[in-house]
A tleap script that builds the chain and sets N, CA, C and O, in Angstrom:
source leaprc.protein.ff14SB
mol = sequence {
  NMET ARG GLY GLU ARG ILE THR VAL VAL LYS
  GLY SER ILE ALA SER ILE ASN ILE ARG ARG
  PRO VAL TYR ARG ASP ARG LEU GLU HIE TYR
  VAL ASN LEU HIE HIE LYS THR THR MET HIE
  THR TYR ARG LEU LEU LYS TYR ILE ILE LEU
  HIE ARG ILE ASN ASN HIE HIE PHE ASP ALA
  MET TYR TYR LEU ASN HIE ARG PHE ILE HIE
  GLU VAL TYR MET LYS LEU ILE THR LYS ALA
  ARG GLU ARG ALA PRO ARG THR GLN ASP THR
  ILE GLU ARG ARG ALA ILE ILE ASP GLN TYR
  LEU PRO ALA TYR CLEU
}
set mol.1.N position { 147.460 113.331 125.568 }
set mol.1.CA position { 147.456 112.270 127.107 }
set mol.1.C position { 147.835 111.561 127.335 }
set mol.1.O position { 147.104 110.859 128.035 }
set mol.2.N position { 149.040 111.057 127.097 }
set mol.2.CA position { 150.036 110.395 126.783 }
set mol.2.C position { 150.032 110.314 129.030 }
set mol.2.O position { 150.035 111.429 129.550 }
set mol.3.N position { 150.028 109.560 129.638 }
set mol.3.CA position { 150.152 108.962 130.675 }
set mol.3.C position { 148.937 110.176 131.763 }
set mol.3.O position { 149.016 110.545 132.934 }
set mol.4.N position { 148.036 110.433 130.788 }
set mol.4.CA position { 146.633 111.120 131.858 }
set mol.4.C position { 146.042 109.486 132.437 }
set mol.4.O position { 146.405 108.401 131.982 }
set mol.5.N position { 145.035 109.722 133.568 }
set mol.5.CA position { 144.679 109.227 133.416 }
set mol.5.C position { 143.055 108.938 133.591 }
set mol.5.O position { 142.741 108.471 134.686 }
set mol.6.N position { 142.213 109.116 132.837 }
set mol.6.CA position { 140.691 108.889 132.401 }
set mol.6.C position { 139.810 108.244 133.521 }
set mol.6.O position { 139.754 107.014 133.517 }
set mol.7.N position { 139.157 108.887 134.422 }
set mol.7.CA position { 138.091 108.214 135.195 }
set mol.7.C position { 136.731 108.574 134.577 }
set mol.7.O position { 136.225 109.694 134.497 }
set mol.8.N position { 136.295 107.520 134.202 }
set mol.8.CA position { 135.213 107.170 133.642 }
set mol.8.C position { 133.732 107.179 134.798 }
set mol.8.O position { 133.595 106.165 135.482 }
set mol.9.N position { 132.591 108.433 134.981 }
set mol.9.CA position { 131.286 108.119 136.563 }
set mol.9.C position { 130.067 108.086 135.889 }
set mol.9.O position { 129.429 109.081 135.545 }
set mol.10.N position { 129.740 106.860 135.700 }
set mol.10.CA position { 128.322 106.613 135.355 }
set mol.10.C position { 127.505 105.961 136.367 }
set mol.10.O position { 127.695 104.914 136.985 }
set mol.11.N position { 126.151 107.162 136.419 }
set mol.11.CA position { 125.433 107.257 137.015 }
set mol.11.C position { 124.170 108.581 136.918 }
set mol.11.O position { 124.247 109.665 136.339 }
set mol.12.N position { 123.077 108.013 137.695 }
set mol.12.CA position { 122.252 108.999 137.259 }
set mol.12.C position { 122.279 109.885 137.746 }
set mol.12.O position { 123.367 109.985 138.314 }
set mol.13.N position { 121.293 111.235 138.002 }
set mol.13.CA position { 121.651 112.319 138.321 }
set mol.13.C position { 120.485 111.763 140.198 }
set mol.13.O position { 120.709 111.838 141.406 }
set mol.14.N position { 119.462 111.326 139.423 }
set mol.14.CA position { 119.241 110.763 141.276 }
set mol.14.C position { 119.805 110.168 142.100 }
set mol.14.O position { 119.715 110.367 143.311 }
set mol.15.N position { 120.568 109.227 141.467 }
set mol.15.CA position { 122.047 108.746 142.629 }
set mol.15.C position { 122.229 109.436 143.027 }
set mol.15.O position { 121.910 109.343 144.212 }
set mol.16.N position { 122.745 110.544 142.723 }
set mol.16.CA position { 123.619 111.094 143.457 }
set mol.16.C position { 123.315 112.082 144.707 }
set mol.16.O position { 124.057 112.897 145.254 }
set mol.17.N position { 122.064 111.755 144.952 }
set mol.17.CA position { 121.467 112.149 146.161 }
set mol.17.C position { 121.656 113.727 146.598 }
set mol.17.O position { 121.715 113.916 147.813 }
set mol.18.N position { 121.717 114.411 146.088 }
set mol.18.CA position { 121.371 115.880 145.902 }
set mol.18.C position { 120.402 116.136 146.520 }
set mol.18.O position { 119.298 115.738 146.148 }
set mol.19.N position { 120.616 117.033 147.874 }
set mol.19.CA position { 119.424 117.182 149.092 }
set mol.19.C position { 118.873 117.957 148.671 }
set mol.19.O position { 117.703 117.685 148.401 }
set mol.20.N position { 119.420 119.491 148.341 }
set mol.20.CA position { 118.744 120.914 147.747 }
set mol.20.C position { 118.293 120.905 146.327 }
set mol.20.O position { 119.119 120.986 145.418 }
set mol.21.N position { 116.791 120.792 146.064 }
set mol.21.CA position { 116.921 120.507 144.524 }
set mol.21.C position { 117.314 121.824 143.588 }
set mol.21.O position { 117.474 121.680 142.376 }
set mol.22.N position { 117.492 123.437 144.395 }
set mol.22.CA position { 117.867 123.997 143.190 }
set mol.22.C position { 118.971 123.181 142.879 }
set mol.22.O position { 118.858 122.673 141.763 }
set mol.23.N position { 120.692 122.681 143.888 }
set mol.23.CA position { 121.053 122.697 143.197 }
set mol.23.C position { 121.306 121.129 141.882 }
set mol.23.O position { 121.975 120.999 140.856 }
set mol.24.N position { 120.543 120.390 142.511 }
set mol.24.CA position { 120.187 118.835 141.681 }
set mol.24.C position { 119.619 119.860 140.101 }
set mol.24.O position { 120.256 119.962 139.053 }
set mol.25.N position { 118.470 120.392 140.376 }
set mol.25.CA position { 118.378 121.028 138.929 }
set mol.25.C position { 119.484 121.710 138.236 }
set mol.25.O position { 119.602 121.687 137.011 }
set mol.26.N position { 120.250 122.285 138.988 }
set mol.26.CA position { 121.340 123.732 137.985 }
set mol.26.C position { 122.099 121.929 137.569 }
set mol.26.O position { 122.318 121.754 136.370 }
set mol.27.N position { 122.404 120.881 138.409 }
set mol.27.CA position { 123.047 119.742 137.634 }
set mol.27.C position { 122.597 119.369 136.605 }
set mol.27.O position { 123.317 119.146 135.632 }
set mol.28.N position { 120.821 119.166 136.592 }
set mol.28.CA position { 120.627 118.838 135.819 }
set mol.28.C position { 120.466 119.546 134.433 }
set mol.28.O position { 120.256 118.927 133.389 }
set mol.29.N position { 120.581 120.858 134.524 }
set mol.29.CA position { 120.539 121.739 133.752 }
set mol.29.C position { 121.771 121.674 132.865 }
set mol.29.O position { 121.767 121.827 131.643 }
set mol.30.N position { 122.828 121.429 133.635 }
set mol.30.CA position { 124.415 121.837 133.192 }
set mol.30.C position { 124.462 120.314 132.542 }
set mol.30.O position { 125.088 120.201 131.488 }
set mol.31.N position { 123.706 118.888 133.226 }
set mol.31.CA position { 124.233 117.633 132.573 }
set mol.31.C position { 123.671 117.893 131.137 }
set mol.31.O position { 124.421 117.772 130.168 }
set mol.32.N position { 121.875 118.382 130.931 }
set mol.32.CA position { 121.582 118.448 129.633 }
set mol.32.C position { 122.136 119.180 128.577 }
set mol.32.O position { 121.900 119.071 127.374 }
set mol.33.N position { 122.992 120.031 129.232 }
set mol.33.CA position { 123.228 120.810 127.851 }
set mol.33.C position { 124.850 120.529 127.669 }
set mol.33.O position { 125.329 120.992 126.635 }
set mol.34.N position { 125.848 119.744 128.656 }
set mol.34.CA position { 126.916 119.044 127.557 }
set mol.34.C position { 126.444 117.963 127.258 }
set mol.34.O position { 127.381 117.191 127.051 }
set mol.35.N position { 125.203 117.333 127.077 }
set mol.35.CA position { 125.060 116.339 126.172 }
set mol.35.C position { 124.888 116.574 124.730 }
set mol.35.O position { 125.373 115.875 123.840 }
set mol.36.N position { 123.953 117.910 124.537 }
set mol.36.CA position { 123.135 118.368 124.043 }
set mol.36.C position { 124.886 118.866 122.754 }
set mol.36.O position { 125.198 118.621 121.589 }
set mol.37.N position { 125.461 119.563 123.828 }
set mol.37.CA position { 126.419 120.344 122.784 }
set mol.37.C position { 127.655 119.092 122.439 }
set mol.37.O position { 128.351 119.209 121.431 }
set mol.38.N position { 127.830 117.903 123.393 }
set mol.38.CA position { 128.419 116.674 122.807 }
set mol.38.C position { 127.882 116.233 121.455 }
set mol.38.O position { 128.651 116.107 120.502 }
set mol.39.N position { 126.298 115.944 121.331 }
set mol.39.CA position { 125.882 115.391 120.719 }
set mol.39.C position { 125.867 116.619 118.839 }
set mol.39.O position { 126.231 116.253 117.722 }
set mol.40.N position { 125.448 117.653 119.158 }
set mol.40.CA position { 125.502 118.531 117.998 }
set mol.40.C position { 127.286 118.628 117.523 }
set mol.40.O position { 127.619 118.983 116.392 }
set mol.41.N position { 128.212 118.274 118.521 }
set mol.41.CA position { 129.714 118.227 118.084 }
set mol.41.C position { 130.191 116.901 117.211 }
set mol.41.O position { 130.866 116.909 116.182 }
set mol.42.N position { 129.687 115.845 117.865 }
set mol.42.CA position { 129.976 114.509 116.876 }
set mol.42.C position { 128.700 114.627 115.660 }
set mol.42.O position { 128.961 113.944 114.670 }
set mol.43.N position { 127.730 115.180 115.605 }
set mol.43.CA position { 127.101 115.157 114.643 }
set mol.43.C position { 127.971 115.826 113.340 }
set mol.43.O position { 128.365 115.276 112.312 }
set mol.44.N position { 128.132 117.420 113.857 }
set mol.44.CA position { 128.800 118.732 113.185 }
set mol.44.C position { 130.127 117.948 112.428 }
set mol.44.O position { 130.653 118.516 111.471 }
set mol.45.N position { 130.575 116.803 112.830 }
set mol.45.CA position { 131.660 116.075 113.116 }
set mol.45.C position { 131.604 115.732 111.473 }
set mol.45.O position { 132.187 116.088 110.449 }
set mol.46.N position { 130.193 114.522 111.998 }
set mol.46.CA position { 129.915 113.263 110.992 }
set mol.46.C position { 129.746 114.561 109.328 }
set mol.46.O position { 130.190 114.308 108.208 }
set mol.47.N position { 129.105 115.657 109.680 }
set mol.47.CA position { 128.752 115.840 109.041 }
set mol.47.C position { 129.788 116.727 107.646 }
set mol.47.O position { 129.458 116.969 106.485 }
set mol.48.N position { 131.153 117.045 108.418 }
set mol.48.CA position { 131.975 117.657 108.268 }
set mol.48.C position { 132.903 116.564 106.734 }
set mol.48.O position { 133.432 116.803 105.649 }
set mol.49.N position { 132.603 115.363 107.608 }
set mol.49.CA position { 132.831 113.884 107.371 }
set mol.49.C position { 132.478 113.391 105.776 }
set mol.49.O position { 132.924 112.692 104.866 }
set mol.50.N position { 131.481 114.174 106.086 }
set mol.50.CA position { 130.196 112.830 104.524 }
set mol.50.C position { 130.661 114.045 103.740 }
set mol.50.O position { 131.205 113.608 102.726 }
set mol.51.N position { 130.706 115.836 103.752 }
set mol.51.CA position { 131.325 116.276 102.848 }
set mol.51.C position { 132.690 116.055 102.126 }
set mol.51.O position { 132.854 116.265 100.924 }
set mol.52.N position { 133.552 115.655 102.893 }
set mol.52.CA position { 135.120 115.771 102.702 }
set mol.52.C position { 135.642 114.027 102.083 }
set mol.52.O position { 136.390 113.547 101.231 }
set mol.53.N position { 134.861 113.647 102.958 }
set mol.53.CA position { 135.305 111.686 101.971 }
set mol.53.C position { 135.680 111.733 100.307 }
set mol.53.O position { 136.385 111.034 99.580 }
set mol.54.N position { 135.095 112.558 100.165 }
set mol.54.CA position { 135.524 112.455 97.979 }
set mol.54.C position { 136.074 112.724 97.637 }
set mol.54.O position { 136.287 112.557 96.436 }
set mol.55.N position { 136.933 113.522 98.592 }
set mol.55.CA position { 138.189 113.908 98.062 }
set mol.55.C position { 139.425 113.248 97.968 }
set mol.55.O position { 139.988 113.007 99.036 }
set mol.56.N position { 139.956 112.913 96.949 }
set mol.56.CA position { 141.118 112.225 96.483 }
set mol.56.C position { 142.014 112.465 97.939 }
set mol.56.O position { 142.409 111.462 98.533 }
set mol.57.N position { 142.326 113.873 98.505 }
set mol.57.CA position { 142.716 113.388 99.352 }
set mol.57.C position { 142.868 113.541 100.751 }
set mol.57.O position { 143.796 114.040 101.389 }
set mol.58.N position { 141.704 112.982 101.156 }
set mol.58.CA position { 140.993 112.739 102.622 }
set mol.58.C position { 141.409 111.719 103.197 }
set mol.58.O position { 141.355 110.546 102.828 }
set mol.59.N position { 142.037 112.386 104.558 }
set mol.59.CA position { 142.598 111.512 105.608 }
set mol.59.C position { 141.329 111.442 106.716 }
set mol.59.O position { 140.560 112.397 106.824 }
set mol.60.N position { 141.184 110.241 107.516 }
set mol.60.CA position { 139.741 110.329 108.275 }
set mol.60.C position { 140.463 110.613 109.685 }
set mol.60.O position { 139.988 111.260 110.619 }
set mol.61.N position { 141.799 109.939 109.624 }
set mol.61.CA position { 142.786 110.729 111.130 }
set mol.61.C position { 142.858 112.044 111.068 }
set mol.61.O position { 142.128 112.545 111.924 }
set mol.62.N position { 143.475 112.901 110.363 }
set mol.62.CA position { 142.878 114.362 110.482 }
set mol.62.C position { 141.943 115.511 111.184 }
set mol.62.O position { 142.039 116.602 111.745 }
set mol.63.N position { 140.755 114.314 110.684 }
set mol.63.CA position { 139.549 115.031 111.785 }
set mol.63.C position { 138.893 113.619 112.867 }
set mol.63.O position { 137.854 113.605 113.527 }
set mol.64.N position { 139.577 112.919 112.771 }
set mol.64.CA position { 138.977 111.754 113.792 }
set mol.64.C position { 140.213 112.161 114.633 }
set mol.64.O position { 141.253 111.652 114.216 }
set mol.65.N position { 140.359 113.042 115.833 }
set mol.65.CA position { 141.425 113.052 116.419 }
set mol.65.C position { 141.233 114.105 117.923 }
set mol.65.O position { 140.391 115.001 117.871 }
set mol.66.N position { 141.825 113.968 118.840 }
set mol.66.CA position { 141.623 114.746 120.122 }
set mol.66.C position { 141.518 116.138 119.607 }
set mol.66.O position { 140.678 116.870 120.130 }
set mol.67.N position { 142.359 116.650 118.528 }
set mol.67.CA position { 142.539 118.748 118.322 }
set mol.67.C position { 141.435 119.079 117.510 }
set mol.67.O position { 140.764 120.095 117.691 }
set mol.68.N position { 141.219 118.220 116.589 }
set mol.68.CA position { 140.052 118.304 115.371 }
set mol.68.C position { 138.174 118.215 116.284 }
set mol.68.O position { 137.206 118.956 116.113 }
set mol.69.N position { 138.304 117.240 117.022 }
set mol.69.CA position { 137.028 117.337 117.756 }
set mol.69.C position { 136.879 118.672 118.450 }
set mol.69.O position { 135.867 119.362 118.575 }
set mol.70.N position { 138.021 118.866 118.841 }
set mol.70.CA position { 137.856 120.026 120.435 }
set mol.70.C position { 137.788 121.274 119.438 }
set mol.70.O position { 137.149 122.212 119.913 }
set mol.71.N position { 138.215 121.451 118.390 }
set mol.71.CA position { 137.585 122.565 117.699 }
set mol.71.C position { 136.263 122.701 116.979 }
set mol.71.O position { 135.647 123.569 116.361 }
set mol.72.N position { 136.152 121.760 117.251 }
set mol.72.CA position { 134.288 121.350 116.363 }
set mol.72.C position { 133.877 122.290 118.006 }
set mol.72.O position { 133.733 123.506 118.134 }
set mol.73.N position { 133.783 121.304 118.985 }
set mol.73.CA position { 132.969 121.755 120.359 }
set mol.73.C position { 133.299 122.791 120.640 }
set mol.73.O position { 132.285 123.353 121.053 }
set mol.74.N position { 134.510 123.768 120.709 }
set mol.74.CA position { 134.921 125.174 121.022 }
set mol.74.C position { 134.186 125.971 119.714 }
set mol.74.O position { 133.608 127.055 119.786 }
set mol.75.N position { 134.299 125.451 118.955 }
set mol.75.CA position { 133.343 126.351 117.846 }
set mol.75.C position { 131.641 126.767 117.911 }
set mol.75.O position { 130.915 127.705 117.581 }
set mol.76.N position { 131.513 125.195 118.671 }
set mol.76.CA position { 129.749 125.536 119.138 }
set mol.76.C position { 129.442 126.338 120.102 }
set mol.76.O position { 128.434 127.045 120.104 }
set mol.77.N position { 130.376 126.285 121.091 }
set mol.77.CA position { 129.922 127.038 122.168 }
set mol.77.C position { 131.104 128.553 122.750 }
set mol.77.O position { 131.192 129.265 123.750 }
set mol.78.N position { 131.595 128.460 121.838 }
set mol.78.CA position { 132.376 129.924 121.720 }
set mol.78.C position { 131.376 131.317 121.283 }
set mol.78.O position { 130.677 131.372 120.272 }
set mol.79.N position { 131.491 132.203 122.140 }
set mol.79.CA position { 129.865 132.995 121.680 }
set mol.79.C position { 130.687 134.088 120.124 }
set mol.79.O position { 131.637 133.554 119.551 }
set mol.80.N position { 130.287 135.293 119.697 }
set mol.80.CA position { 131.398 136.543 118.920 }
set mol.80.C position { 132.651 136.005 118.996 }
set mol.80.O position { 133.299 135.398 118.144 }
set mol.81.N position { 132.957 136.353 120.318 }
set mol.81.CA position { 134.542 136.871 120.395 }
set mol.81.C position { 135.457 135.631 119.917 }
set mol.81.O position { 135.255 134.425 120.058 }
set mol.82.N position { 136.129 136.061 119.533 }
set mol.82.CA position { 137.008 134.868 118.378 }
set mol.82.C position { 138.544 134.436 119.275 }
set mol.82.O position { 139.365 135.212 119.764 }
set mol.83.N position { 138.551 132.964 119.265 }
set mol.83.CA position { 140.013 133.079 119.841 }
set mol.83.C position { 140.942 133.041 118.931 }
set mol.83.O position { 140.722 132.581 117.811 }
set mol.84.N position { 142.359 133.630 119.385 }
set mol.84.CA position { 143.156 133.423 118.334 }
set mol.84.C position { 143.754 132.022 118.126 }
set mol.84.O position { 143.805 131.124 118.967 }
set mol.85.N position { 144.135 131.996 117.038 }
set mol.85.CA position { 144.952 131.269 116.589 }
set mol.85.C position { 146.013 130.834 116.958 }
set mol.85.O position { 146.529 131.901 117.290 }
set mol.86.N position { 146.909 129.934 117.207 }
set mol.86.CA position { 147.924 129.135 118.259 }
set mol.86.C position { 148.767 129.082 116.616 }
set mol.86.O position { 149.697 129.791 116.233 }
set mol.87.N position { 148.097 128.059 115.936 }
set mol.87.CA position { 149.313 127.337 115.029 }
set mol.87.C position { 148.623 127.168 113.778 }
set mol.87.O position { 147.426 126.910 113.898 }
set mol.88.N position { 149.025 127.239 112.737 }
set mol.88.CA position { 149.044 127.449 111.539 }
set mol.88.C position { 147.847 125.516 111.714 }
set mol.88.O position { 146.658 125.640 111.422 }
set mol.89.N position { 148.190 124.489 112.023 }
set mol.89.CA position { 147.095 123.191 112.230 }
set mol.89.C position { 145.861 123.828 113.152 }
set mol.89.O position { 144.796 123.211 113.182 }
set mol.90.N position { 145.991 124.903 113.805 }
set mol.90.CA position { 144.493 125.592 114.510 }
set mol.90.C position { 143.854 125.989 113.195 }
set mol.90.O position { 142.803 125.458 112.834 }
set mol.91.N position { 144.580 127.078 112.345 }
set mol.91.CA position { 144.044 127.813 111.695 }
set mol.91.C position { 143.471 126.746 110.148 }
set mol.91.O position { 142.387 126.996 109.621 }
set mol.92.N position { 143.888 126.228 109.904 }
set mol.92.CA position { 143.729 124.684 108.948 }
set mol.92.C position { 141.793 124.221 109.374 }
set mol.92.O position { 140.757 124.572 108.811 }
set mol.93.N position { 141.996 123.452 110.408 }
set mol.93.CA position { 141.156 122.969 111.411 }
set mol.93.C position { 140.125 124.158 111.344 }
set mol.93.O position { 139.211 123.927 110.552 }
set mol.94.N position { 140.073 125.032 111.804 }
set mol.94.CA position { 139.559 126.045 111.729 }
set mol.94.C position { 138.478 126.832 110.841 }
set mol.94.O position { 137.315 127.226 110.927 }
set mol.95.N position { 139.975 126.826 109.582 }
set mol.95.CA position { 139.244 126.998 108.327 }
set mol.95.C position { 137.911 125.958 107.745 }
set mol.95.O position { 136.891 126.433 107.246 }
set mol.96.N position { 138.122 124.664 107.900 }
set mol.96.CA position { 137.152 123.533 107.807 }
set mol.96.C position { 136.141 123.878 108.237 }
set mol.96.O position { 135.192 124.162 107.506 }
set mol.97.N position { 136.089 123.951 109.883 }
set mol.97.CA position { 134.711 123.598 110.358 }
set mol.97.C position { 133.512 124.768 110.086 }
set mol.97.O position { 132.289 124.662 109.989 }
set mol.98.N position { 134.585 126.133 109.997 }
set mol.98.CA position { 134.122 127.530 109.213 }
set mol.98.C position { 133.163 127.292 108.064 }
set mol.98.O position { 132.150 127.991 108.095 }
set mol.99.N position { 133.306 126.310 106.900 }
set mol.99.CA position { 133.063 126.581 105.776 }
set mol.99.C position { 131.870 125.797 106.092 }
set mol.99.O position { 130.770 126.197 105.709 }
set mol.100.N position { 132.015 124.553 106.857 }
set mol.100.CA position { 130.464 123.587 106.567 }
set mol.100.C position { 129.329 124.025 107.986 }
set mol.100.O position { 128.187 123.567 107.949 }
set mol.101.N position { 129.761 124.922 109.183 }
set mol.101.CA position { 128.921 125.560 110.258 }
set mol.101.C position { 127.881 126.430 109.867 }
set mol.101.O position { 127.090 126.903 110.683 }
set mol.102.N position { 127.837 126.718 108.371 }
set mol.102.CA position { 126.673 127.441 108.682 }
set mol.102.C position { 125.553 126.794 108.071 }
set mol.102.O position { 124.378 126.844 108.435 }
set mol.103.N position { 126.199 125.993 106.801 }
set mol.103.CA position { 124.802 124.973 106.271 }
set mol.103.C position { 124.670 123.483 107.564 }
set mol.103.O position { 124.015 122.452 107.408 }
set mol.104.N position { 125.336 123.782 108.495 }
set mol.104.CA position { 124.785 122.762 109.086 }
set mol.104.C position { 123.937 123.162 110.321 }
set mol.104.O position { 122.924 122.584 110.714 }
set mol.105.N position { 124.328 123.878 110.676 }
set mol.105.CA position { 123.123 125.631 111.564 }
set mol.105.C position { 121.630 125.498 110.635 }
set mol.105.O position { 120.709 126.290 110.831 }
savepdb mol mol.pdb
quit
């Protein structure tokens, strides 16, 4: 992410002033869905960390980084079709997530 700029926009859906109710309803649905998915991503991440923290080789930074959080998010939104892993690190992250996902759900 080095060199990238992130802009945060905060405001209520009402402040956007969308004229057509159907668009506003769709936007509100999308925002609520994304909020719930993000909330569950961090809850599952917390669940995994709490179960692995007693390991003598526990390294919090392995779990608290963009790549691992992204894998957790993708695992929650990906349906039955599995994505092909690209690296050994990805395979390891997915194995950890798969170990705890059924108990979390």
